[in-house]
C-alpha positions as CSV (number, residue, x, y, z in Angstrom):
1,M,245.1,-43.3,-205.8
2,P,243.6,-40.7,-203.6
3,R,245.3,-39.5,-200.4
4,I,243.2,-40.6,-197.4
5,I,243.4,-38.5,-194.2
6,F,241.4,-38.2,-191.0
7,C,239.4,-35.1,-191.5
8,T,239.0,-33.2,-188.2
9,F,236.1,-31.2,-189.6
10,L,234.1,-34.3,-190.7
11,E,235.5,-36.4,-187.9
12,K,236.1,-39.3,-190.2
13,K,238.5,-40.7,-192.8
14,S,238.1,-38.9,-196.1
15,E,239.9,-38.0,-199.3
16,G,242.6,-35.4,-198.7
17,Q,243.2,-32.4,-200.9
18,D,245.5,-32.8,-203.9
19,Y,247.7,-29.9,-203.0
20,Q,248.2,-27.3,-200.3
21,S,245.4,-24.7,-201.1
22,Y,246.4,-22.1,-198.5
23,P,249.9,-20.7,-197.7
24,G,252.1,-21.1,-194.7
25,E,251.8,-23.2,-191.5
26,L,248.0,-22.9,-191.5
27,G,248.0,-24.2,-195.1
28,K,250.0,-27.2,-194.0
29,K,247.6,-27.9,-191.2
30,I,244.6,-27.6,-193.6
31,Y,246.3,-29.9,-196.1
32,N,246.9,-32.5,-193.5
33,Q,243.7,-32.3,-191.5
34,I,240.9,-31.0,-193.8
35,S,239.4,-33.2,-196.6
36,K,238.3,-32.1,-200.1
37,T,234.7,-32.2,-199.0
38,A,235.3,-30.0,-196.0
39,W,237.3,-27.6,-198.0
40,K,234.5,-27.3,-200.6
41,Q,232.1,-26.5,-197.7
42,W,234.4,-23.8,-196.5
43,I,234.7,-22.2,-200.0
44,I,230.9,-22.0,-200.2
45,K,230.8,-20.4,-196.7
46,Q,233.6,-18.0,-197.6
47,T,231.7,-16.8,-200.7
48,I,228.6,-16.2,-198.6
49,L,230.7,-14.2,-196.0
50,I,232.4,-12.1,-198.6
51,N,229.1,-11.2,-200.3
52,E,227.1,-10.6,-197.1
53,K,229.7,-8.5,-195.4
54,K,230.8,-6.9,-198.6
55,L,234.4,-7.7,-197.9
56,N,237.2,-6.6,-200.2
57,M,239.9,-9.2,-200.5
58,C,242.4,-6.5,-201.5
59,N,242.0,-5.0,-198.0
60,I,244.3,-6.6,-195.4
61,N,241.7,-6.2,-192.6
62,D,239.1,-8.1,-194.7
63,Q,241.7,-10.8,-195.5
64,E,242.4,-11.2,-191.8
65,E,238.6,-11.4,-191.1
66,I,238.2,-14.2,-193.6
67,E,241.2,-16.1,-192.2
68,K,239.7,-15.8,-188.7
69,Q,236.3,-17.1,-189.9
70,M,238.1,-19.9,-191.8
71,K,239.8,-21.1,-188.6
72,L,236.6,-21.0,-186.7
73,F,234.7,-22.8,-189.4
74,L,237.3,-25.6,-190.0
75,F,238.7,-26.2,-186.5
76,K,236.0,-25.1,-184.1
77,K,235.2,-28.7,-183.1
78,T,238.8,-29.7,-182.3
79,E,240.4,-26.7,-180.6
80,K,240.2,-23.1,-179.5
81,I,241.6,-20.6,-181.9
C-alpha cells in the first residue's frame, strides 16, 4: 500500500517516496513533505540545470548550488530558504 503524504510542492495529498532519496535533515524533510511526482519534477529540473550551467557534481561549489536550487524549487511556495 502506498504511503500517502501532504505534498507541500503540489499542495495536495499524494503518494510519498518509497525511501529517503537525499541525506541528512533535508532528506528527512523531503521524504516527509515531497511526493514522488514532485521529486520526479525536481530530477528533470536538476538535469536541465546541470547541463545548462555545465555543473560538475564532483565540485563542492556546484553541489552546493544544486542543493540551493533544489530548496528553492521544492519549498519556495511554503517558506523562505
